C-alpha positions in Angstrom: -56.3 -58.1 -35.1 -59.9 -56.8 -35.4 -60.4 -53.9 -38.2 -62.2 -50.5 -36.9 -65.8 -50.2 -37.7 -67.3 -46.9 -38.4 -69.6 -46.9 -35.6 -69.7 -48.8 -32.4 -72.2 -47.0 -30.2 -71.2 -46.8 -26.3 -71.9 -50.1 -24.0 -72.4 -52.2 -26.8 -69.3 -54.2 -25.4 -66.0 -54.3 -26.8 -65.4 -55.9 -30.2 -64.9 -59.6 -30.5 -61.2 -60.6 -32.1 -59.4 -64.0 -32.6 -55.5 -64.6 -33.2 -54.5 -64.8 -36.6 -51.2 -67.4 -36.0 -50.1 -67.4 -40.3 -49.6 -63.8 -40.0 -46.8 -62.1 -41.4 -45.6 -58.7 -40.0 -42.2 -56.6 -41.5 -39.9 -58.1 -38.8 -41.2 -61.6 -40.1 -37.7 -64.0 -40.0 -36.3 -61.5 -36.9 -34.7 -64.2 -34.2 -34.8 -62.1 -31.0 -33.4 -64.3 -27.8 -35.2 -62.2 -24.9 -33.5 -63.3 -21.4 -34.8 -60.5 -19.6 -37.3 -60.1 -16.5 -39.7 -57.8 -15.3 -41.5 -55.0 -17.7 -38.7 -52.6 -19.8 -37.5 -56.1 -21.6 -41.0 -57.4 -22.2 -42.7 -54.1 -23.3 -39.8 -53.8 -25.9 -39.6 -57.0 -27.1 -43.8 -56.8 -27.0 -43.4 -54.4 -29.9 -41.1 -56.2 -31.9 -43.0 -59.3 -31.5 -46.5 -57.5 -32.7 -44.6 -56.8 -36.1 -43.4 -60.2 -36.7 -40.3 -61.0 -34.6 -39.7 -64.2 -33.4 -39.2 -63.4 -29.6 -37.9 -66.4 -27.9 -39.2 -65.7 -24.1 -36.1 -67.4 -22.4 -37.7 -68.3 -18.8 -36.3 -69.6 -15.5 -38.2 -72.7 -13.7 -39.9 -70.5 -11.7 -40.9 -68.3 -15.3 -40.3 -65.0 -15.5 -41.3 -62.2 -12.4 -44.2 -61.3 -14.4 -46.4 -64.2 -14.0 -46.2 -63.5 -10.5 -48.5 -60.1 -11.2 -51.3 -62.1 -10.7 -55.2 -60.7 -10.2 -57.3 -63.7 -8.9 -54.9 -65.5 -10.0 -54.9 -65.1 -13.5 -51.4 -63.4 -14.9 -52.8 -60.2 -16.7 -49.8 -58.5 -17.0 -48.1 -61.6 -18.5 -51.0 -61.9 -21.1 -50.5 -58.0 -22.1 -47.0 -58.0 -22.4 -45.7 -61.4 -23.7 -48.5 -62.3 -26.5 -46.8 -63.1 -29.8 -43.8 -64.7 -28.1 -42.6 -68.4 -27.4 -41.5 -69.8 -24.3 -38.6 -72.0 -23.5 -38.0 -72.9 -19.9 -34.6 -73.6 -19.0 -32.5 -73.8 -15.5 -30.1 -70.9 -15.2 -28.1 -72.9 -12.6 -27.6 -75.7 -14.4 -24.4 -76.4 -15.8 -25.1 -76.7 -19.3 -27.4 -73.8 -19.6 -24.9 -71.7 -20.9 -23.8 -74.1 -23.6 -27.5 -74.0 -24.5 -27.8 -70.1 -25.1 -24.5 -70.5 -27.1 -26.1 -72.6 -29.1 -28.8 -70.5 -30.0 -26.7 -67.4 -31.0 -25.9 -67.3 -34.5 -28.0 -66.8 -36.7 -30.1 -64.5 -34.0 -30.4 -60.9 -35.1 -31.2 -59.4 -31.6 -30.4 -60.8 -27.2 -31.9 -58.4 -24.7 -30.8 -58.8 -21.2 -32.0 -57.3 -17.8 -29.7 -58.7 -15.4 -27.2 -56.7 -13.1 -24.0 -55.2 -14.5 -21.8 -57.5 -14.9 -24.1 -60.8 -14.8 -23.3 -61.3 -17.9 -19.8 -61.6 -18.0 -20.2 -64.1 -14.3 -22.2 -66.0 -17.0 -19.5 -66.4 -19.3 -22.3 -64.6 -22.0 -19.9 -61.2 -22.3 -21.0 -59.0 -25.4 -17.3 -60.0 -26.9 -18.3 -63.8 -26.9 -21.6 -63.3 -28.0 -20.6 -61.0 -30.9 -17.8 -63.8 -31.8 -20.8 -66.1 -32.2 -22.5 -63.7 -34.1 -21.1 -60.8 -35.2 -24.2 -58.9 -36.0 -26.3 -59.4 -33.2 -27.6 -56.2 -31.3 -27.3 -56.8 -27.5 -29.5 -54.5 -25.5 -28.7 -54.2 -22.2 -31.2 -53.1 -19.9 -30.4 -51.9 -16.4 -32.0 -49.1 -13.9 -28.8 -47.1 -14.5 -26.7 -48.0 -16.8 -23.3 -50.3 -17.4 -21.3 -47.8 -16.7 -21.2 -44.9 -13.6 -20.9 -44.8 -10.0 -24.5 -46.3 -9.3 -24.7 -49.1 -12.3 -24.3 -52.1 -9.7 -27.2 -50.2 -7.8 -30.9 -52.5 -7.8 -32.5 -50.7 -10.7 -36.1 -51.2 -9.3 -38.4 -48.2 -12.0 -39.6 -47.2 -8.6 -36.3 -46.1 -7.6 -35.4 -44.2 -10.8 -38.8 -42.6 -10.8 -37.8 -40.3 -7.7 -34.6 -40.0 -8.8 -34.5 -38.8 -12.3 -36.6 -35.6 -10.6 -40.3 -37.1 -12.3 -41.8 -37.6 -8.9 -40.6 -34.0 -7.1 -42.3 -32.7 -10.5 -45.4 -34.6 -9.8 -48.8 -34.0 -7.4 -49.3 -30.6 -5.5 -47.2 -28.1 -3.7 -48.3 -28.7 -0.5 -48.4 -32.9 -0.9 -45.6 -34.9 -0.9 -43.9 -35.7 -4.5 -46.0 -38.4 -6.1 -44.7 -41.8 -7.8 -46.6 -42.8 -10.9 -49.2 -45.4 -10.5 -47.5 -47.7 -12.7 -44.6 -48.9 -14.2 -43.7 -45.5 -16.1 -40.0 -45.6 -15.9 -40.2 -49.4 -18.0 -43.0 -48.5 -20.5 -40.7 -45.5 -21.5 -37.3 -47.6 -21.9 -39.5 -50.5 -23.6 -40.3 -47.8 -26.1 -36.8 -46.4 -26.1 -35.2 -49.8 -26.4 -37.4 -50.5 -29.6 -36.3 -47.2 -31.6 -32.3 -48.3 -30.1 -32.3 -52.0 -31.3 -33.9 -51.4 -34.8 -31.5 -48.2 -35.2 -28.9 -51.1 -34.3 -30.2 -53.1 -36.9 -30.2 -50.9 -39.7 -26.9 -50.0 -39.5 -26.4 -54.0 -39.8 -28.8 -54.8 -42.5 -28.5 -51.8 -44.3 -25.4 -50.2 -43.9 -23.6 -53.6 -43.6 -22.5 -52.4 -40.2 -21.4 -55.0 -37.1 -23.4 -56.1 -34.1 -23.4 -53.9 -31.3 -24.5 -53.2 -27.6 -27.1 -51.1 -26.5 -26.4 -49.3 -22.9 -30.2 -49.1 -21.7 -30.9 -48.0 -18.4 -34.7 -47.1 -17.0 -32.7 -43.8 -15.8 -32.1 -41.7 -19.4 -35.3 -42.3 -21.2 -37.3 -40.8 -18.0 -35.2 -38.0 -17.9 -35.0 -37.0 -21.3 -38.5 -36.7 -21.0 -38.6 -34.1 -18.6 -38.2 -31.6 -21.2 -35.5 -28.8 -20.5 -35.3 -28.3 -16.7 -31.9 -28.1 -16.4 -32.3 -25.1 -18.9 -35.1 -23.5 -17.2 -33.1 -23.7 -13.3 -29.9 -22.5 -14.9 -31.9 -19.5 -16.0 -34.1 -18.9 -13.3 -32.5 -20.2 -10.2 -35.8 -21.9 -9.7 -36.8 -25.3 -8.9 -40.2 -26.5 -10.6 -42.6 -26.4 -8.1 -45.7 -29.3 -8.0 -48.5 -27.7 -9.2 -51.2 -30.4 -9.0 -52.7 -30.7 -12.5 -52.2 -27.1 -13.9 -49.3 -26.0 -15.9 -46.4 -24.1 -15.2 -46.1 -22.0 -19.1 -50.2 -21.9 -19.5 -53.3 -21.5 -18.6 -55.9 -22.5 -18.3 -54.9 -26.2 -17.9 -56.6 -28.2 -15.3 -59.5 -30.5 -14.2 -62.7 -29.7 -12.8 -65.2 -31.4 -11.1 -68.9 -32.1 -12.9 -72.5 -31.8 -11.0 -72.6 -35.8 -11.7 -69.2 -35.9 -9.7 -66.8 -36.7 -12.5 -64.1 -34.8 -14.0 -63.0 -32.8 -17.3 -59.5 -31.9 -18.6 -59.3 -28.7 -20.1 -56.2 -27.3 -21.7 -55.8 -23.9 -23.9 -52.7 -23.4 -24.1 -52.7 -21.3 -27.0 -54.1 -17.4 -26.7 -56.5 -17.3 -29.1 -58.3 -20.9 -27.3 -57.7 -19.5 -23.8 -60.0 -16.2 -25.0 -62.4 -18.9 -26.9 -62.8 -20.7 -23.4 -64.1 -17.3 -21.9 -66.5 -16.3 -24.9 -68.0 -20.0 -24.8 -68.9 -19.6 -20.7 -70.7 -16.2 -21.1 -67.3 -14.1 -19.9 -66.1 -12.4 -23.0 -65.8 -9.4 -21.0 -62.6 -11.1 -19.6 -61.0 -11.4 -22.4 -60.1 -7.5 -21.8 -59.7 -7.4 -17.9 -55.9 -7.4 -17.8 -55.7 -10.3 -15.4 -56.7 -12.4 -17.8 -55.9 -10.7 -21.3 -51.9 -12.3 -21.7 -50.8 -15.6 -20.5 -48.6 -14.0 -18.3 -50.9 -12.0 -16.3 -53.3 -15.3 -16.2 -50.8 -17.3 -14.5 -50.6 -14.4 -11.8 -54.2 -14.9 -11.3 -54.4 -18.7 -12.0 -56.4 -19.6 -8.9 -59.3 -16.8 -9.8 -59.4 -17.8 -13.4 -59.5 -21.6 -12.3 -62.7 -20.3 -9.7 -65.0 -19.2 -13.1 -64.4 -21.9 -14.9 -64.8 -24.1 -12.5 -67.5 -22.8 -11.4 -69.1 -23.3 -14.8 -68.4 -26.9 -15.4 -69.7 -28.0 -12.1 -73.6 -27.1 -13.1 -73.3 -30.1 -16.3 -72.0 -33.4 -16.2 -69.2 -34.9 -17.5 -70.9 -35.7 -21.0 -73.0 -32.3 -21.0 -69.7 -30.7 -20.6 -67.6 -32.3 -23.4 -70.9 -32.2 -26.0 -70.9 -28.0 -24.8 -67.7 -26.9 -25.2 -66.8 -29.6 -28.0 -69.4 -27.4 -30.0 -67.9 -24.7 -29.0 -64.5 -25.8 -30.7 -62.7 -25.7 -26.9 -59.7 -28.4 -26.2 -61.9 -30.4 -23.4 -62.2 -34.6 -23.1 -63.4 -36.6 -20.1 -61.2 -37.9 -17.3 -61.6 -41.8 -17.9 -61.3 -44.6 -15.7 -61.5 -47.7 -17.4 -64.9 -48.6 -17.3 -65.9 -45.7 -19.3 -63.0 -46.9 -21.9 -63.7 -49.9 -22.3 -68.0 -48.5 -23.2 -66.3 -45.2 -25.1 -67.9 -45.5 -28.9 -64.0 -44.6 -30.0 -62.4 -47.0 -28.4 -64.7 -49.8 -29.6 -64.8 -48.3 -33.0 -61.3 -48.4 -33.2 -61.0 -51.5 -31.5 -58.2 -49.9 -29.3 -59.5 -52.9 -27.0 -60.7 -56.3 -28.0 -61.7 -59.7 -26.6 -59.8 -62.6 -27.5 -60.2 -65.5 -26.5 -58.3 -66.8 -23.2 -58.2 -70.6 -21.5 -58.5 -68.5 -18.0 -61.8 -65.8 -18.5 -63.2 -67.0 -21.6 -62.4 -63.8 -23.4 -59.6 -61.5 -22.3 -59.5 -57.6 -23.3 -56.6 -57.0 -25.2 -55.0 -53.4 -26.2 -54.2 -53.1 -30.2 -51.0 -52.6 -31.5 -50.6 -49.3 -30.8 -48.8 -48.1 -34.4 -50.9 -48.7 -36.9 -48.9 -49.6 -40.3 -51.6 -49.1 -43.2 -49.3 -51.7 -45.3 -48.0 -54.0 -43.2 -49.8 -53.7 -40.1 -48.6 -55.6 -37.0 -50.7 -58.2 -35.9 -51.4 -60.6 -32.6 -50.7 -64.0 -33.5 -50.7 -65.8 -30.4 -51.7 -65.7 -27.1 -49.0 -65.6 -24.3 -47.3 -68.6 -23.5 -47.5 -71.0 -20.8 -44.5 -71.7 -19.2 -41.8 -74.0 -21.3 -44.9 -74.2 -24.5 -42.4 -73.9 -26.7 -39.3 -75.9 -25.4 -39.0 -78.7 -27.4 -39.6 -77.0 -30.6 -37.3 -74.5 -29.6 -34.3 -76.6 -28.4 -34.6 -78.9 -31.7 -33.9 -75.4 -33.7 -31.2 -75.0 -32.0 -29.7 -78.4 -33.2 -30.9 -80.7 -30.6 -31.6 -84.1 -31.3 -35.1 -85.9 -29.4 -32.2 -88.0 -27.6 -30.7 -84.2 -26.8 -33.9 -82.7 -26.1 -34.8 -85.6 -23.4 -31.9 -85.9 -21.7 -32.2 -82.1 -21.1 -35.8 -82.4 -19.8 -34.8 -85.6 -18.0 -31.9 -83.3 -16.0 -33.9 -80.6 -15.1 -31.9 -78.2 -17.3 -35.0 -77.7 -19.3 -38.9 -77.9 -18.6 -42.2 -78.4 -20.5 -45.5 -77.3 -20.2 -47.1 -78.6 -17.8 -51.0 -79.6 -18.6 
């Protein structure tokens, strides 16, 4: 992983980086068997792999679903979320698939799966059986709605959860339809939550001398939790929070504003002092004593008028000029970036938030940095995302299969190696 630089002038391009295959991390020696599909499981194990865990991605012959999410025939989503992992390709419908997975359980620290609830049991890999094979195993079970409850057998796609959870109903503008997130938000929150929960369960084993256990990780619970005190607010007021676009229902001013060059800036003045500073900075200090804007309660009532005043000032300057002006006035404002602006931003470049790694498809591939930066045991990007079945032979040998056994597994269709 590239080290951040003190300065990187805007427009100079992303820093170059290379993989660090020999790097160790705080989770080195931890073996994780990943049977999951799609985003939540892949994100969960990506976070652990970035800090050194040996993640064995068990894929069917057609590969993980993320491999099919291609842009210009390049597996961009797979490359991002499956870095630092190894690929074992086996045919789950083969009679010997489950016995082979069982061979891999002893000594493993964790197993991650995202089948519909009950599927693991039907396969002969029920948690009780897995814990018999490895009493310290942490089993993370990802689903849409949880392992229990009236809806537990429903399809668990993130879109359904984002609608059900209340997120979409809160998102967007009052005079328009509810808006789903434009990315896999429910999956991303579950991946982060699952990584934390898995480490908590591992600590119970490693530090407290406890046993392995099952982590029931729905997509629903983390995104619902992130919405905060909506239930309490409803009970107190009897009112459902309306959609408010980019405004806040709790503090004013807070919005996005159009700039002279057709861009946008976002402003948040969630404290009384900052709201007053905004008014003084735009040359309207007299409004600090105006009853309409003097308190947050009144600003909420007169939000349309205040947004018009601020918006008219911002509309006379470009994005960059607005940011420079308000930063000099110590007002909390920032640009609304698209990815093109982000890739050319000097802060993104200086901290190597994105860096160009060697890539066989694109020449160089812009890869996100490990998001949490530990000072003593940092995460690293050791290897690119594997090709399908790239490590099949090595992993089967580690599971105790002989060369003859491995060749037989490949010949029977049970396992598959990478193709050139």
